[in-house]
C-alpha distance (Angstrom), angle and dihedral (degrees) to the residues before:
residue distance angle dihedral
M1 . . .
P2 3.81 . .
E3 3.78 115.3 .
L4 3.77 116.8 -104.8
T5 3.79 115.7 -128.5
T6 3.77 125.5 -158.2
A7 3.78 118.9 -144.0
V8 3.78 111.5 -122.2
E9 3.77 112.9 -131.6
R10 3.80 114.3 -121.8
L11 3.79 111.9 -139.1
S12 3.78 123.2 -160.0
L13 3.78 144.6 -175.8
V14 3.79 136.7 172.9
I15 3.80 121.6 -120.3
E16 3.80 109.0 -161.6
I17 3.80 117.2 -167.7
G18 3.78 123.4 165.5
G19 3.78 91.2 -0.1
M20 3.82 91.8 -60.7
P21 3.84 113.2 117.7
V22 3.81 116.5 -149.5
R23 3.80 118.3 -171.3
V24 3.80 117.2 -150.9
H25 3.79 126.2 -167.3
T26 3.80 127.6 -155.6
T27 3.80 137.6 161.8
D28 3.80 93.1 -147.5
P29 3.86 114.0 92.4
G30 3.78 91.8 -165.1
F31 3.79 92.1 54.7
L32 3.80 90.0 48.1
D33 3.80 89.8 53.4
M34 3.79 89.7 50.0
L35 3.81 90.8 52.4
Q36 3.79 91.4 49.5
E37 3.79 90.5 53.0
R38 3.81 95.8 40.6
Y39 3.82 93.6 51.1
S40 3.78 97.9 34.0
G41 3.78 109.3 163.1
F42 3.81 91.6 22.4
V43 3.82 99.8 65.7
T44 3.77 132.8 85.7
S45 3.78 131.2 -178.9
S46 3.78 114.3 -88.8
E47 3.79 89.2 -144.7
Q48 3.80 89.4 85.7
P49 3.83 102.1 98.5
E50 3.78 92.5 -167.5
R51 3.80 91.3 60.2
Q52 3.80 104.4 91.0
A53 3.79 116.3 -160.1
E54 3.79 120.0 -144.9
I55 3.81 91.4 -148.0
E56 3.82 134.2 20.4
F57 3.79 126.7 -159.5
D58 3.80 129.9 -170.3
I59 3.80 108.6 -148.8
D60 3.80 118.5 -148.5
L61 3.79 111.9 -166.5
T62 3.79 114.9 -148.2
P63 3.82 134.4 -174.4
A64 3.78 118.1 -85.2
C65 3.79 95.6 -84.1
F66 3.78 99.2 124.2
A67 3.76 127.0 106.4
D68 3.78 131.7 -121.4
P69 3.85 113.2 -30.9
N70 3.81 87.1 -145.9
A71 3.79 91.0 64.9
V72 3.79 120.1 121.0
V73 3.80 115.4 -76.0
S74 3.80 118.3 -123.1
V75 3.82 118.1 -158.0
S76 3.80 117.8 176.3
E77 3.80 138.5 160.7
H78 3.80 127.4 -143.1
Q79 3.79 126.3 172.2
G80 3.77 92.9 -18.3
R81 3.81 96.5 -47.6
W82 3.78 125.7 108.0
T83 3.80 121.3 -144.1
L84 3.80 117.3 -159.0
E85 3.79 120.6 -168.3
R86 3.77 139.1 172.5
G87 3.76 134.0 152.8
D88 3.81 91.9 -83.7
F89 3.81 103.8 37.9
R90 3.78 148.7 23.3
A91 3.80 122.0 -156.3
E92 3.78 140.1 171.2
W93 3.79 128.1 -156.9
N94 3.79 130.4 -171.6
P95 3.84 108.5 -161.2
A96 3.81 93.3 -167.8
A97 3.80 92.8 55.4
R98 3.83 92.1 33.1
T99 3.79 89.5 -136.2
G100 3.77 137.2 109.8
W101 3.78 146.6 149.0
I102 3.79 136.1 -119.5
R103 3.80 125.5 -154.7
Q104 3.79 111.2 -164.1
T105 3.77 146.9 129.5
A106 3.80 119.0 -89.5
N107 3.80 97.9 -87.6
P108 3.82 133.5 109.4
Y109 3.81 96.0 -127.1
S110 3.79 96.2 72.4
I111 3.79 97.7 51.2
D112 3.81 88.7 42.3
A113 3.79 88.8 59.9
V114 3.80 93.8 45.4
L115 3.80 92.0 51.2
R116 3.79 92.2 49.1
I117 3.80 92.4 50.0
V118 3.80 94.4 47.1
H119 3.79 91.9 47.3
T120 3.82 90.5 52.1
L121 3.81 90.4 52.4
V122 3.79 92.5 49.8
L123 3.80 94.5 43.2
A124 3.80 93.0 49.5
R125 3.81 90.5 67.1
Q126 3.79 91.8 45.4
G127 3.80 98.0 51.2
G128 3.80 94.8 -105.8
F129 3.80 135.7 107.4
L130 3.78 149.1 -175.8
L131 3.79 112.5 -104.7
H132 3.79 129.0 -158.5
S133 3.80 92.4 -123.8
A134 3.76 146.3 103.0
S135 3.79 117.1 -112.8
A136 3.77 137.8 -171.2
I137 3.78 140.9 175.9
R138 3.78 121.2 -125.6
N139 3.80 125.9 170.2
G140 3.78 89.7 -5.8
K141 3.82 93.3 -55.5
A142 3.79 128.4 109.3
F143 3.80 121.1 -135.5
L144 3.81 125.1 -166.1
F145 3.82 123.4 -150.7
A146 3.80 111.3 -166.1
G147 3.75 130.5 -174.7
V148 3.77 146.4 123.8
S149 3.78 122.1 -88.6
E150 3.82 112.3 -54.3
A151 3.82 91.9 15.9
G152 3.80 90.6 118.2
K153 3.81 108.6 -92.5
T154 3.78 93.3 131.5
T155 3.81 91.8 42.4
I156 3.81 94.9 51.2
S157 3.82 88.9 47.6
R158 3.79 93.1 49.9
L159 3.82 91.2 49.0
A160 3.83 93.5 51.9
P161 3.82 112.9 126.9
P162 3.83 122.6 -117.5
D163 3.81 92.1 -99.4
A164 3.82 91.8 59.7
T165 3.82 120.7 90.2
L166 3.79 114.1 -146.0
L167 3.81 114.3 -133.6
T168 3.80 95.1 177.7
D169 3.78 141.2 -31.9
E170 3.80 93.7 -147.5
I171 3.82 120.6 20.7
S172 3.80 123.1 29.3
Y173 3.79 122.2 -155.6
V174 3.82 112.3 -142.9
R175 3.80 125.7 -175.9
K176 3.79 127.9 -177.3
H177 3.79 112.7 -118.1
D178 3.80 125.2 -179.7
S179 3.81 106.5 -54.7
G180 3.80 95.4 -16.5
Y181 3.79 145.4 31.6
V182 3.80 135.0 -93.0
A183 3.82 126.4 -149.5
Y184 3.81 120.4 -147.7
G185 3.76 131.9 -161.7
T186 3.80 117.0 -105.4
P187 3.81 136.7 -163.1
F188 3.82 89.9 -136.0
T189 3.78 104.8 113.1
G190 3.77 136.8 -169.3
E191 3.81 130.5 -166.8
L192 3.79 91.7 -39.9
A193 3.84 88.1 64.0
K194 3.79 90.4 -154.5
L195 3.79 121.9 131.3
G196 3.78 114.7 -125.1
E197 3.77 121.3 -117.5
N198 3.80 114.6 -93.3
V199 3.81 94.5 -120.3
S200 3.81 136.2 102.5
A201 3.81 142.2 -147.6
P202 3.82 139.2 175.1
V203 3.80 114.0 -80.5
T204 3.80 111.0 -112.7
A205 3.81 102.1 174.5
L206 3.78 145.2 -2.8
Y207 3.80 117.0 -141.7
L208 3.80 122.8 -164.2
L209 3.79 105.6 -147.6
A210 3.78 126.6 -129.0
K211 3.78 127.9 165.2
G212 3.79 116.0 -131.2
S213 3.78 147.1 143.5
E214 3.81 95.3 -83.9
N215 3.78 142.3 28.6
R216 3.79 113.5 -106.4
I217 3.79 142.6 139.6
D218 3.81 121.6 -137.5
A219 3.80 121.8 -172.4
L220 3.80 116.9 -127.4
A221 3.77 128.8 -139.3
P222 3.83 113.0 -111.4
A223 3.82 93.7 -109.3
E224 3.82 93.8 53.0
A225 3.80 91.1 41.9
T226 3.81 91.5 53.3
R227 3.81 93.4 47.1
S228 3.79 91.1 50.1
L229 3.78 92.6 47.3
L230 3.81 92.1 50.3
A231 3.81 90.5 48.5
N232 3.80 90.0 58.6
L233 3.81 99.7 43.0
L234 3.78 119.0 111.3
F235 3.79 111.3 -132.4
F236 3.77 127.4 144.1
A237 3.81 108.4 175.0
E238 3.79 120.8 98.1
D239 3.78 91.6 -146.9
E240 3.80 117.2 137.5
E241 3.80 95.8 -151.7
L242 3.80 94.7 50.3
V243 3.80 92.8 42.2
Q244 3.80 89.0 56.1
M245 3.81 89.2 50.4
I246 3.79 90.2 51.7
F247 3.82 90.9 51.6
H248 3.80 90.3 49.8
S249 3.82 90.8 49.6
A250 3.81 91.2 51.5
F251 3.81 92.8 51.6
D252 3.80 91.2 45.8
F253 3.81 92.9 48.8
V254 3.81 92.6 51.3
S255 3.81 90.4 49.0
R256 3.81 91.1 55.9
I257 3.83 106.1 30.6
P258 3.84 125.6 55.2
V259 3.81 111.7 -116.0
S260 3.82 118.9 -161.7
R261 3.77 140.1 163.5
L262 3.79 112.0 -111.6
T263 3.78 112.1 -157.1
F264 3.78 112.1 -171.1
V265 3.77 147.7 164.3
P266 3.82 117.5 -131.2
D267 3.77 94.4 -93.5
A268 3.80 131.0 115.0
R269 3.81 90.0 -123.8
V270 3.79 88.8 80.8
W271 3.78 87.6 78.2
E272 3.82 88.8 65.2
L273 3.81 85.3 75.5
I274 3.81 92.8 50.5
G275 3.78 126.7 76.4
């Protein structure tokens, strides 16, 4: 007798970050539940036919045979297709077709990395970027707080007053809009482990964090501001064209948005200088 095969149901949801909806497909209900919890506030049901995704990924879950997720990321392009690799995943994305696939273990860290990489590739051509920074909205204005590890991103986020809306304590999402820039909330968390709010506001200032014995703000010259911004940008592709676009975006951002060094003590009074 011929073998009977059972069709495996394909489950989907849309993860929308920075106004860019990405639809992911999986056949594992448990993994879908994990995605819904991990990206709470940033997911919508894929059963809404009117909701068009900009990118679609098929996720293939594999046994735990990958190496260290902290391994170096490799992002390369060949004949219009991008290949993304790290110790814990392999993915391919075709921008022209707006489709791709991800092969990974059933954990949130791998797809987190894929989404960040893909967003950086899309943003690079639009004049935007992902920035290693905390960000928050206060009085309708978005403020970015950039710095390396231990610079104070988590601290400044934790000290935020009740009237401030946290967008992220780790990775800010910045898009160019008209003559300025807009910051969006992200689900990419740092030590605070708190998802940002899925809202946005025009960027008013970028502060480069430094811990000190007093609270003060010092303006930076454009050259230093640009170098510091570039040092905190997230970008993984060794692609000359996109790298040039990223440099242009950094110069443009600094020409439009005030960049200062914010020296502060770990006290909520620092927010009296902000907003």
